[in-house]
KEKE-3310 file (N, C-alpha, C; in steps of 0.2 Angstrom, whole numbers, plus 5000, padded with zeros to 4 digits):
npx = (4924:4919:4907:4892:4896:4896:4900:4907:4913:4930:4931:4928:4941:4942:4945:4943:4947:4960:4965:4964:4971:4984:4997:5013:5018:5010:5009:4997:4990:4980:4973:4971:4981:4992:4987:4986:4987:4988:4989:4977:4967:4972:4977:4978:4967:4973:4979:4969:4973:4977:4965:4967:4968:4954:4953:4951:4941:4929:4921:4907:4902:4886:4877:4868:4859:4847:4838:4837:4831:4819:4814:4811:4820:4827:4836:4847:4855:4870:4865:4853:4842:4830:4833:4837:4848:4859:4859:4863:4876:4882:4881:4890:4902:4904:4906:4904:4897:4897:4891:4887:4884:4875:4872:4860:4853:4846:4836:4833:4838:4852:4852:4852:4841:4837:4849:4850:4839:4843:4855:4851:4845:4857:4864:4855:4856:4867:4879:4894:4896:4901:4901:4901:4905:4902:4901:4893:4880:4880:4890:4906:4923:4941:4940:4928:4921:4910:4903:4889:4873:4867:4877:4885:4889:4897:4910:4927:4927:4913:4910:4918:4910:4898:4902:4905:4893:4884:4890:4890:4876:4872:4879:4874:4861:4861:4866:4856:4847:4851:4862:4875:4889:4903:4914:4920:4921:4929:4926:4927:4938:4948:4959:4962:4957:4942:4925:4925:4927:4934:4940:4949:4964:4972:4971:4960:4954:4959:4969:4981:4980:4967:4960:4964:4958:4944:4944:4948:4937:4927:4932:4932:4918:4914:4920:4914:4902:4904:4917:4923:4921:4930:4940:4942:4954:4952:4959:4961:4968:4976:4988:4998:5011:5019:5010:5002:5010:5014:5002:4998:5008:5007:4995:4998:5008:5000:4993:4981:4970:4968:4962:4963:4969:4963:4962:4957:4957:4957:4962:4963:4964:4971:4985:4998:4997:5008:5012:5001:5004:5016:5012:5002:5011:5020:5012:5006:5017:5024:5016:5011:4998:4983:4978:4966:4958:4947:4938:4936:4934:4929:4926:4915:4911:4911:4900:4884:4871:4861:4855:4864:4881:4895:4908:4919:4922:4929:4941:4954:4955:4957:4965:4981:4981:4969:4955:4939:4929:4919:4927:4939:4935:4934:4947:4954:4949:4953:4966:4968:4964:4974:4985:4982:4983:4996:5003:5015:5015:5002:4994:4986:4970:4958:4945:4933:4921:4916:4900:4893:4880:4874:4865:4857:4844:4829:4827:4836:4848:4864:4863:4856:4848:4841:4830:4829:4842:4855:4864:4881:4888:4885:4891:4901:4896:4893:4883:4874:4865:4853:4851:4858:4870:4887:4902:4912:4908:4912:4924:4923:4925:4938)
npy = (5029:5043:5055:5054:5046:5031:5014:5005:4991:4992:5005:5017:5021:5021:5027:5016:5006:5009:5007:4993:4988:4995:4988:4984:4972:4964:4970:4977:4990:5005:5011:5024:5031:5031:5038:5051:5068:5071:5083:5095:5092:5100:5098:5095:5084:5067:5061:5049:5032:5023:5011:4994:4976:4970:4966:4950:4950:4961:4969:4974:4979:4976:4976:4984:4987:4979:4983:4996:4997:4991:5001:5010:5016:5024:5022:5027:5027:5034:5042:5046:5037:5027:5013:4996:4995:4985:4980:4992:4994:4982:4983:4993:4986:4978:4963:4955:4952:4957:4951:4954:4944:4943:4936:4936:4949:4965:4971:4962:4963:4957:4945:4927:4922:4934:4936:4924:4926:4938:4933:4924:4933:4939:4929:4926:4937:4934:4936:4934:4928:4933:4929:4937:4933:4939:4934:4939:4949:4961:4975:4970:4973:4978:4984:4980:4965:4957:4944:4934:4935:4923:4914:4918:4913:4903:4891:4888:4876:4874:4886:4883:4873:4880:4890:4881:4875:4885:4892:4882:4880:4892:4893:4881:4883:4893:4886:4877:4886:4889:4897:4895:4901:4909:4913:4915:4924:4920:4928:4945:4958:4954:4957:4958:4947:4937:4934:4939:4937:4925:4922:4932:4941:4950:4956:4947:4931:4923:4921:4916:4902:4899:4907:4902:4889:4892:4898:4888:4879:4887:4887:4873:4870:4878:4871:4859:4861:4866:4861:4869:4882:4897:4902:4916:4925:4939:4955:4972:4988:4989:4995:4993:4984:4977:4974:4966:4956:4950:4945:4936:4927:4922:4915:4905:4898:4893:4884:4887:4885:4893:4901:4914:4930:4944:4961:4977:4993:5010:5025:5036:5031:5019:5019:5024:5024:5019:5011:5002:4995:4989:4980:4972:4966:4960:4951:4943:4937:4931:4921:4915:4917:4923:4940:4951:4967:4969:4979:4996:5013:5031:5048:5058:5071:5083:5086:5083:5072:5069:5068:5061:5062:5061:5049:5053:5069:5081:5092:5089:5076:5070:5062:5067:5074:5069:5076:5079:5076:5071:5067:5066:5055:5045:5044:5040:5027:5021:5021:5011:5000:5000:4997:4984:4978:4979:4969:4957:4942:4941:4940:4949:4949:4956:4967:4975:4987:4997:4997:5005:5009:5014:5026:5041:5035:5037:5028:5018:5017:5016:5009:4994:4992:5004:5012:5025:5030:5037:5038:5037:5036:5042:5051:5044:5035:5027:5033:5048:5060:5060:5048:5046:5038:5040:5045:5037:5024:5019:5014:5001:4994:4993)
npz = (5097:5087:5091:5083:5072:5064:5069:5058:5048:5044:5046:5057:5068:5083:5100:5108:5099:5097:5110:5110:5100:5098:5101:5103:5103:5096:5084:5080:5075:5073:5058:5057:5064:5055:5045:5050:5051:5037:5024:5020:5005:4991:4979:4961:4953:4950:4935:4925:4922:4907:4901:4905:4904:4912:4930:4938:4949:4951:4961:4972:4988:4993:5004:5011:5001:4999:5010:5007:4995:4999:5007:4997:4989:4975:4960:4947:4931:4923:4913:4918:4918:4926:4935:4940:4954:4955:4942:4935:4940:4936:4922:4921:4923:4935:4942:4953:4969:4986:5002:5018:5033:5047:5064:5072:5069:5075:5067:5058:5045:5034:5040:5040:5032:5024:5018:5010:5001:4995:4989:4980:4971:4966:4960:4950:4942:4936:4942:4953:4970:4986:5002:5018:5033:5049:5061:5072:5080:5075:5068:5065:5067:5068:5081:5086:5090:5094:5102:5096:5104:5107:5108:5118:5131:5128:5128:5121:5114:5112:5105:5093:5088:5086:5076:5066:5063:5061:5050:5040:5039:5034:5022:5016:5015:5005:4995:4992:4988:4975:4975:4978:4987:4979:4985:5002:5017:5032:5045:5048:5045:5055:5063:5076:5081:5084:5089:5103:5121:5119:5107:5105:5102:5109:5126:5129:5133:5124:5111:5099:5097:5101:5091:5079:5080:5079:5066:5058:5060:5053:5040:5037:5037:5026:5016:5017:5012:4999:4990:4980:4983:4987:5001:5011:5021:5031:5034:5041:5037:5025:5020:5028:5030:5039:5050:5043:5038:5050:5055:5046:5045:5058:5056:5047:5054:5064:5057:5049:5037:5021:5006:4999:5002:5010:5012:5019:5012:5014:5009:5017:5030:5030:5027:5015:4997:4992:5002:5002:4990:4993:5003:4996:4987:4995:5003:4993:4987:4998:5003:4993:4987:4980:4981:4988:4988:4999:5004:5000:4997:4994:4996:4987:4990:5003:5009:5018:5018:5027:5044:5051:5055:5044:5041:5034:5034:5033:5026:5031:5033:5021:5007:5000:4984:4980:4979:4987:4977:4963:4952:4960:4968:4959:4953:4965:4967:4956:4958:4968:4960:4951:4959:4962:4950:4948:4955:4956:4946:4943:4954:4959:4963:4963:4969:4981:4981:4994:4999:4988:4985:4996:4999:5007:5014:5022:5037:5033:5041:5051:5063:5068:5079:5080:5072:5068:5066:5056:5040:5038:5027:5015:5007:5001:4993:4976:4970:4968:4979:4973:4968:4956:4946:4948:4940:4945:4944:4932:4933:4936:4924:4922)
capx = (4919:4917:4900:4888:4899:4894:4906:4907:4919:4935:4930:4930:4946:4941:4950:4943:4950:4967:4967:4964:4976:4991:5001:5019:5020:5006:5009:4990:4989:4975:4975:4970:4987:4996:4984:4985:4991:4989:4987:4970:4968:4971:4981:4974:4966:4978:4976:4967:4977:4974:4962:4970:4964:4951:4954:4946:4936:4927:4915:4905:4898:4879:4874:4862:4854:4840:4834:4836:4825:4812:4812:4809:4826:4827:4843:4847:4861:4873:4861:4847:4837:4829:4834:4839:4855:4863:4860:4867:4883:4884:4882:4897:4907:4904:4904:4904:4894:4899:4885:4888:4879:4875:4868:4853:4852:4839:4830:4832:4842:4858:4852:4852:4835:4838:4855:4849:4835:4847:4860:4847:4845:4864:4866:4850:4859:4873:4885:4897:4894:4905:4898:4906:4903:4904:4900:4891:4874:4880:4896:4913:4929:4946:4938:4921:4920:4905:4900:4882:4870:4865:4883:4889:4892:4900:4918:4930:4924:4906:4911:4920:4905:4893:4905:4905:4886:4881:4893:4887:4869:4871:4881:4870:4854:4862:4867:4849:4843:4854:4866:4881:4894:4910:4919:4917:4926:4928:4927:4927:4943:4950:4966:4962:4953:4934:4921:4928:4935:4937:4944:4953:4971:4975:4966:4955:4956:4960:4976:4981:4978:4959:4957:4965:4953:4938:4945:4948:4930:4923:4935:4930:4911:4913:4922:4910:4896:4906:4924:4926:4921:4936:4939:4946:4955:4952:4961:4960:4974:4980:4994:5003:5014:5022:5005:4999:5015:5014:4996:4997:5014:5004:4989:5002:5011:4995:4990:4975:4970:4965:4964:4963:4971:4959:4964:4953:4961:4954:4968:4963:4965:4975:4992:4999:4996:5015:5011:4997:5008:5021:5008:5000:5016:5023:5008:5005:5023:5027:5011:5009:4991:4980:4976:4960:4956:4940:4934:4939:4929:4932:4921:4914:4909:4912:4893:4881:4864:4856:4857:4870:4888:4899:4914:4924:4918:4934:4947:4960:4955:4957:4972:4983:4980:4962:4950:4932:4925:4917:4933:4943:4933:4935:4954:4956:4946:4957:4973:4967:4964:4980:4989:4981:4986:5004:5005:5018:5013:4995:4990:4981:4964:4952:4942:4926:4920:4912:4893:4892:4873:4871:4863:4854:4837:4826:4826:4842:4854:4869:4862:4851:4844:4838:4827:4830:4849:4856:4869:4887:4892:4881:4896:4906:4893:4894:4877:4873:4859:4847:4851:4860:4876:4893:4907:4916:4906:4915:4930:4922:4927:4946)
capy = (5032:5050:5056:5055:5042:5024:5009:5000:4987:4995:5012:5021:5019:5025:5026:5009:5002:5010:5003:4986:4986:4998:4984:4983:4964:4960:4975:4978:4997:5007:5014:5031:5034:5032:5043:5057:5074:5072:5089:5096:5091:5105:5096:5093:5077:5064:5058:5042:5028:5020:5005:4988:4970:4970:4961:4945:4952:4969:4969:4979:4976:4979:4974:4988:4988:4976:4987:5003:4996:4990:5007:5014:5020:5024:5022:5029:5027:5041:5046:5048:5032:5023:5005:4992:4997:4980:4980:4997:4992:4976:4986:4997:4981:4975:4956:4951:4955:4955:4952:4952:4940:4943:4930:4938:4957:4967:4973:4956:4963:4954:4938:4921:4922:4940:4935:4919:4929:4942:4929:4921:4938:4940:4923:4926:4942:4932:4939:4930:4930:4933:4930:4940:4931:4943:4930:4944:4951:4968:4976:4967:4976:4977:4986:4977:4958:4955:4937:4934:4934:4916:4910:4922:4910:4896:4890:4887:4870:4876:4891:4880:4870:4885:4892:4876:4873:4891:4893:4876:4881:4898:4891:4876:4886:4897:4881:4874:4891:4890:4903:4893:4906:4908:4915:4916:4927:4918:4933:4952:4962:4950:4959:4957:4941:4937:4931:4941:4937:4919:4922:4939:4941:4954:4958:4943:4925:4918:4921:4913:4895:4899:4910:4897:4884:4895:4899:4881:4877:4890:4884:4866:4871:4880:4866:4853:4862:4866:4861:4874:4889:4899:4905:4922:4928:4947:4960:4979:4992:4986:4999:4992:4978:4974:4971:4960:4950:4947:4942:4930:4922:4918:4911:4900:4895:4889:4879:4889:4885:4899:4902:4920:4935:4950:4967:4983:4999:5016:5029:5041:5027:5013:5020:5027:5020:5015:5005:4997:4991:4985:4975:4967:4962:4955:4945:4938:4933:4927:4916:4912:4917:4929:4945:4955:4973:4967:4985:5002:5019:5038:5053:5063:5077:5083:5088:5078:5071:5068:5071:5057:5064:5057:5046:5058:5076:5087:5091:5087:5069:5068:5060:5072:5073:5066:5080:5075:5077:5066:5065:5063:5048:5040:5042:5036:5021:5018:5020:5005:4995:4999:4994:4977:4976:4979:4964:4952:4935:4941:4938:4954:4946:4961:4972:4976:4994:4996:5001:5010:5010:5016:5033:5042:5034:5037:5021:5013:5019:5011:5005:4989:4993:5011:5014:5032:5031:5039:5035:5041:5034:5044:5055:5039:5030:5029:5036:5054:5060:5059:5041:5045:5035:5045:5043:5032:5017:5017:5011:4993:4991:4993)
capz = (5091:5087:5091:5076:5067:5065:5069:5053:5047:5040:5046:5063:5072:5089:5106:5110:5095:5098:5116:5109:5095:5098:5105:5099:5103:5091:5078:5078:5076:5069:5052:5058:5066:5049:5040:5053:5049:5030:5022:5016:4998:4986:4973:4956:4952:4946:4928:4924:4918:4902:4903:4903:4905:4919:4935:4939:4953:4950:4965:4977:4994:4992:5010:5013:4996:5000:5014:5004:4990:5003:5009:4992:4986:4967:4957:4940:4927:4922:4909:4921:4917:4932:4934:4946:4955:4954:4935:4933:4942:4932:4915:4921:4923:4941:4941:4960:4975:4993:5006:5025:5036:5055:5066:5074:5070:5078:5063:5053:5039:5034:5043:5035:5027:5020:5013:5005:4996:4991:4986:4974:4966:4964:4955:4944:4938:4932:4946:4958:4976:4992:5009:5023:5040:5054:5067:5077:5078:5072:5065:5067:5064:5073:5088:5088:5088:5099:5101:5096:5111:5108:5109:5123:5137:5126:5129:5115:5110:5110:5099:5087:5085:5084:5070:5060:5062:5058:5043:5036:5038:5029:5015:5013:5013:4999:4989:4991:4984:4969:4976:4981:4987:4975:4990:5009:5022:5038:5049:5045:5048:5061:5065:5084:5082:5083:5095:5109:5122:5118:5101:5105:5102:5114:5131:5131:5136:5119:5108:5092:5097:5100:5085:5074:5080:5076:5059:5055:5060:5048:5034:5036:5036:5020:5011:5017:5008:4992:4990:4976:4986:4990:5008:5012:5028:5029:5039:5040:5036:5019:5018:5033:5028:5045:5053:5038:5038:5057:5056:5041:5048:5064:5054:5044:5060:5067:5052:5047:5029:5017:4998:4997:5007:5009:5016:5018:5011:5014:5009:5022:5036:5030:5025:5009:4991:4991:5007:4999:4985:4996:5007:4992:4983:5000:5004:4987:4986:5004:5005:4986:4987:4977:4986:4986:4992:5001:5005:4998:4996:4994:4996:4981:4993:5010:5012:5021:5015:5032:5051:5053:5053:5040:5043:5032:5033:5034:5021:5034:5032:5014:5004:4996:4977:4979:4982:4988:4971:4959:4949:4965:4970:4953:4953:4971:4966:4950:4960:4971:4955:4947:4963:4962:4943:4948:4959:4952:4945:4942:4960:4962:4960:4962:4974:4982:4983:5000:5000:4983:4985:5003:4999:5013:5013:5029:5039:5031:5045:5052:5069:5067:5085:5080:5065:5067:5065:5049:5036:5039:5021:5009:5003:4998:4988:4969:4967:4972:4984:4969:4966:4950:4946:4947:4935:4948:4942:4926:4935:4936:4918:4922)
cpx = (4918:4910:4897:4891:4898:4900:4905:4913:4924:4935:4932:4935:4946:4946:4949:4947:4958:4969:4968:4969:4983:4995:5007:5020:5016:5006:5002:4988:4983:4977:4975:4977:4992:4994:4984:4989:4992:4986:4980:4972:4967:4974:4976:4973:4971:4975:4974:4972:4974:4971:4966:4966:4961:4953:4949:4940:4935:4920:4913:4901:4891:4874:4868:4857:4847:4836:4833:4830:4818:4809:4810:4814:4825:4834:4843:4854:4864:4869:4854:4841:4836:4830:4836:4847:4860:4865:4864:4874:4886:4885:4888:4903:4908:4902:4904:4901:4896:4893:4887:4882:4880:4870:4861:4852:4846:4834:4829:4836:4849:4858:4852:4847:4836:4844:4854:4844:4839:4852:4857:4847:4852:4865:4861:4852:4865:4880:4888:4896:4900:4901:4903:4903:4906:4904:4899:4884:4874:4887:4902:4918:4935:4945:4931:4921:4916:4902:4893:4879:4869:4871:4887:4892:4895:4907:4920:4927:4917:4906:4913:4914:4899:4896:4904:4897:4883:4884:4891:4880:4868:4873:4877:4863:4855:4863:4860:4845:4846:4859:4872:4887:4901:4915:4916:4923:4924:4930:4928:4932:4945:4957:4967:4958:4946:4931:4924:4924:4938:4942:4948:4960:4974:4969:4961:4957:4958:4968:4975:4978:4970:4957:4958:4960:4946:4938:4945:4941:4926:4926:4932:4922:4910:4914:4918:4903:4898:4914:4927:4925:4927:4935:4945:4947:4956:4954:4960:4967:4979:4986:4999:5006:5016:5016:5002:5003:5014:5008:4996:5003:5011:4999:4993:5005:5006:4990:4983:4975:4966:4967:4965:4965:4967:4962:4959:4958:4957:4960:4968:4964:4970:4982:4992:4998:5003:5015:5007:5000:5013:5018:5006:5005:5019:5019:5007:5011:5025:5022:5009:5001:4988:4978:4970:4959:4948:4935:4939:4933:4933:4926:4921:4912:4910:4905:4890:4873:4859:4858:4863:4877:4891:4905:4920:4920:4923:4939:4953:4960:4956:4965:4974:4983:4973:4957:4943:4927:4923:4923:4938:4942:4935:4943:4957:4954:4951:4964:4973:4968:4970:4986:4988:4984:4993:5007:5008:5014:5005:4991:4986:4974:4958:4951:4935:4925:4915:4905:4892:4884:4870:4870:4859:4846:4834:4825:4832:4848:4858:4867:4855:4846:4840:4836:4828:4837:4850:4862:4875:4891:4890:4886:4901:4903:4895:4888:4876:4867:4853:4846:4854:4868:4882:4898:4912:4914:4909:4922:4930:4924:4935:4949)
cpy = (5039:5050:5057:5051:5035:5019:5004:4997:4991:5003:5015:5018:5023:5024:5019:5005:5003:5006:4996:4984:4989:4994:4982:4975:4961:4965:4976:4985:4999:5011:5021:5034:5035:5037:5050:5062:5075:5079:5089:5095:5096:5104:5095:5086:5073:5061:5051:5039:5025:5013:4999:4982:4970:4965:4956:4946:4959:4969:4975:4976:4980:4977:4978:4989:4985:4980:4993:5002:4994:4996:5012:5018:5019:5025:5024:5029:5034:5045:5048:5043:5028:5016:5002:4993:4991:4979:4986:4996:4987:4979:4990:4992:4977:4967:4951:4955:4952:4956:4950:4948:4941:4938:4931:4946:4959:4969:4967:4957:4960:4948:4933:4922:4928:4939:4930:4922:4933:4938:4926:4927:4939:4935:4924:4932:4940:4934:4933:4932:4928:4934:4931:4938:4936:4940:4935:4945:4958:4968:4973:4970:4975:4979:4984:4970:4955:4948:4937:4932:4927:4912:4913:4919:4903:4897:4889:4882:4871:4881:4888:4876:4874:4888:4887:4876:4879:4892:4888:4878:4887:4896:4885:4878:4890:4892:4878:4879:4892:4895:4901:4899:4904:4909:4916:4919:4923:4923:4940:4956:4960:4951:4957:4951:4942:4934:4932:4939:4930:4918:4928:4938:4945:4956:4953:4936:4920:4918:4917:4906:4895:4902:4905:4891:4886:4896:4893:4878:4880:4888:4877:4866:4873:4875:4860:4854:4863:4867:4866:4881:4891:4903:4910:4923:4935:4951:4967:4982:4989:4989:4998:4985:4974:4971:4965:4954:4946:4942:4935:4925:4918:4913:4904:4895:4890:4884:4881:4889:4891:4899:4908:4925:4941:4955:4973:4989:5005:5021:5034:5038:5022:5013:5023:5022:5016:5009:5000:4992:4986:4979:4970:4963:4957:4949:4940:4934:4928:4921:4912:4911:4923:4934:4949:4961:4972:4973:4991:5007:5025:5042:5057:5070:5077:5085:5082:5078:5070:5070:5067:5060:5059:5055:5051:5064:5082:5086:5089:5079:5066:5066:5065:5070:5070:5071:5076:5078:5071:5063:5063:5056:5043:5039:5039:5029:5017:5017:5013:4999:4994:4996:4986:4974:4975:4973:4959:4945:4935:4939:4943:4952:4951:4965:4972:4983:4994:5001:5006:5013:5013:5024:5034:5041:5033:5030:5016:5016:5014:5006:5000:4990:5000:5013:5021:5034:5033:5035:5039:5039:5037:5048:5050:5034:5032:5031:5043:5054:5060:5052:5040:5043:5041:5041:5037:5025:5014:5013:5003:4990:4991:4987)
cpz = (5092:5087:5084:5071:5069:5065:5064:5052:5042:5041:5052:5067:5079:5095:5108:5106:5096:5104:5115:5104:5095:5103:5101:5098:5098:5084:5076:5080:5072:5063:5052:5060:5060:5045:5044:5050:5041:5029:5019:5009:4993:4980:4968:4956:4948:4940:4929:4920:4912:4904:4901:4904:4912:4924:4935:4943:4953:4954:4969:4982:4994:4998:5012:5007:4997:5004:5011:4999:4993:5005:5004:4988:4978:4965:4949:4937:4926:4917:4912:4921:4923:4930:4941:4947:4954:4946:4932:4934:4937:4925:4915:4922:4930:4940:4948:4965:4981:4998:5013:5028:5044:5057:5068:5075:5072:5073:5057:5047:5040:5039:5038:5030:5022:5015:5008:5000:4992:4986:4979:4969:4962:4958:4949:4940:4935:4936:4951:4965:4982:4998:5014:5030:5045:5061:5073:5075:5075:5069:5069:5063:5069:5080:5090:5086:5093:5098:5101:5103:5112:5109:5115:5129:5135:5127:5122:5111:5108:5104:5093:5084:5082:5077:5064:5058:5058:5051:5038:5034:5033:5022:5012:5011:5006:4993:4987:4987:4977:4969:4980:4981:4983:4980:4997:5013:5029:5043:5045:5049:5055:5063:5072:5086:5081:5089:5102:5116:5121:5112:5100:5106:5107:5119:5133:5134:5131:5117:5102:5092:5097:5094:5079:5074:5078:5069:5055:5055:5054:5041:5032:5034:5029:5015:5011:5013:5000:4992:4985:4978:4989:4997:5009:5019:5027:5035:5037:5039:5031:5017:5023:5033:5034:5049:5049:5038:5045:5057:5052:5043:5054:5061:5051:5049:5064:5063:5050:5040:5026:5010:4996:5003:5005:5014:5014:5017:5009:5014:5014:5029:5036:5028:5018:5003:4990:4996:5005:4994:4988:5000:5002:4989:4988:5001:4999:4986:4992:5005:4998:4986:4983:4983:4983:4991:4994:5003:5003:4996:4996:4993:4989:4983:5000:5013:5014:5019:5021:5039:5054:5051:5049:5042:5041:5030:5033:5028:5024:5034:5026:5012:4999:4989:4975:4982:4983:4983:4967:4955:4954:4967:4965:4953:4959:4970:4961:4953:4964:4966:4952:4952:4963:4955:4943:4952:4955:4952:4944:4948:4963:4959:4959:4969:4975:4984:4988:5000:4995:4983:4991:5003:5005:5012:5020:5031:5038:5035:5047:5058:5068:5073:5085:5073:5063:5066:5057:5046:5036:5032:5015:5005:5000:4994:4981:4966:4971:4976:4980:4967:4959:4950:4945:4943:4938:4946:4936:4927:4936:4930:4917:4925)
residu = (MET:ARG:SER:GLY:VAL:PHE:PRO:ARG:PRO:GLY:ALA:VAL:ARG:THR:ALA:VAL:ILE:CYS:ALA:ALA:MET:VAL:CYS:ALA:ALA:VAL:LEU:VAL:ALA:THR:GLY:ARG:ALA:ALA:ALA:ALA:ALA:ARG:PRO:ALA:ASP:THR:ALA:ALA:VAL:ARG:PRO:LEU:ALA:ALA:ALA:ALA:THR:PRO:LEU:THR:ILE:ARG:GLY:ALA:ASP:LEU:SER:THR:LEU:GLN:ARG:ALA:GLU:ASP:LEU:GLY:ALA:ARG:TYR:TYR:ASN:GLN:ASN:GLY:THR:GLN:GLY:ASP:ALA:MET:GLN:ILE:LEU:LYS:ALA:ALA:GLY:MET:ASN:TYR:VAL:ARG:LEU:ARG:VAL:TRP:VAL:ASN:PRO:ALA:ASN:GLY:TYR:ASN:ASN:GLN:ALA:LYS:VAL:VAL:ALA:PHE:GLY:ARG:GLN:VAL:LYS:ALA:ALA:GLY:LEU:LYS:LEU:LEU:ILE:ASP:PHE:HIS:TYR:SER:ASP:THR:TRP:ALA:ASP:PRO:GLY:HIS:GLN:THR:THR:PRO:ALA:ALA:TRP:ARG:ASN:ASP:ASN:LEU:SER:GLN:LEU:GLU:THR:ALA:VAL:TYR:ASN:TYR:THR:TYR:ALA:VAL:CYS:ASN:ALA:LEU:LYS:ALA:ALA:GLY:ALA:THR:PRO:ASP:MET:VAL:GLN:VAL:GLY:ASN:GLU:ILE:ASN:SER:GLY:MET:LEU:TRP:PRO:VAL:GLY:GLN:LEU:THR:GLY:GLY:THR:GLY:GLY:TRP:SER:ASN:LEU:ALA:GLY:LEU:LEU:ILE:SER:GLY:TYR:ASN:ALA:VAL:LYS:ALA:VAL:SER:SER:THR:THR:GLN:VAL:MET:LEU:HIS:ILE:ALA:ASN:GLY:GLY:MET:ASP:ALA:GLN:ALA:ARG:TRP:TRP:PHE:ASP:GLU:ALA:VAL:ALA:TYR:HIS:VAL:PRO:PHE:ASP:VAL:ILE:GLY:VAL:SER:TYR:TYR:SER:TYR:TRP:SER:GLY:THR:PHE:SER:GLY:LEU:GLN:THR:THR:LEU:ASN:ASP:LEU:ALA:GLY:ARG:TYR:ALA:LYS:PRO:VAL:VAL:VAL:ALA:GLU:THR:ALA:TYR:PRO:PHE:THR:LEU:ASP:ASN:ALA:ASP:SER:GLN:GLY:ASN:ASN:ILE:SER:SER:SER:SER:GLN:LEU:THR:SER:GLY:TYR:PRO:ALA:THR:GLU:ALA:GLY:GLN:ARG:THR:ASN:PHE:LEU:ALA:VAL:ILE:ASN:ALA:LEU:LYS:ALA:VAL:PRO:GLY:GLY:ARG:GLY:LEU:GLY:TYR:PHE:TYR:TRP:GLU:PRO:THR:TRP:THR:ALA:VAL:THR:GLY:ASN:GLY:TRP:ASP:PRO:THR:ASN:PRO:ASN:SER:GLY:ASP:GLY:TRP:ASP:ASN:GLN:ALA:LEU:PHE:ASN:TRP:SER:GLY:ARG:ALA:LEU:SER:GLY:ILE:THR:ASP:PHE:ALA:ASN)
# end
């Protein structure tokens, strides 16, 4: 992890991640390698495509919004009228909300109780709900899959039971609150497994047999609560087809059931847009499943709103043709949407913009153990530093 940058899912690809994932035998490389050496973005913003039939899922991950609002964050529509952030996004076309859940986070946010309360609000707003199980007390991504402290000494059989019971408990609590999830992720960006070391694919004690057992437990728990809830398997690096094909071939070989394929795609880390199209087309056709871009985002500026360094802070990190401007952010987002629309057979189900409401609010930092930590994502939100909506929100109507 670079100093001053937070380790969030789909984001920082550190030397630790590289060590865990750059293994030819398993084709788990980091997205940063493919994105390296891209030129500074001086090209004109690419033109917006004409609107067509909107995708089925037009979602956003709002996992930090509850805490932001508790700390006094204010949000405004493009006209400058103050309003509820979720309603502002809904009015723009958002129809689905993604919420992560951690087992026992240090500050309490994103735990079961908080997620149930927020899930109730999502459903009351007439929106659909995706629950993203990290199976950790903190961030889980390809380089961080730390087993929750309460489960740390469990063997495989015990972890399978813990995953089932915990997944069932969260989903059932949501159901009891009138917020049955429409979709659930069993794990977050699990390229290299989850619940390390037992469920780790490389360098741990696990392998695919162990990971499959854990994923099957999670799937079964979701379906025991609601047979209609769809289950997503989610990996990072959505522009890298060889990785994705290897991973899902293994999942199928080990008889892991799933309904939806999810990938993260950040154009500055995850490969080219042509690579994204190839991956989406291949996965949808090869496994006959709908595909979702479960995370995407892009900066509207390279400036920083707080003391925390931003994940994307240099022109050398940008994608050619997409400057770090409001227009550049919007067209980058639209390019992801258009890639999904181009998937054959209508299997491009939709997307989730990652943390559009995570503006720099004091106390709403990345580290649940440190209330003084800052926000390294403020320049990729869809609201500016005054809380006013940017034009990128209009992409939810596409």
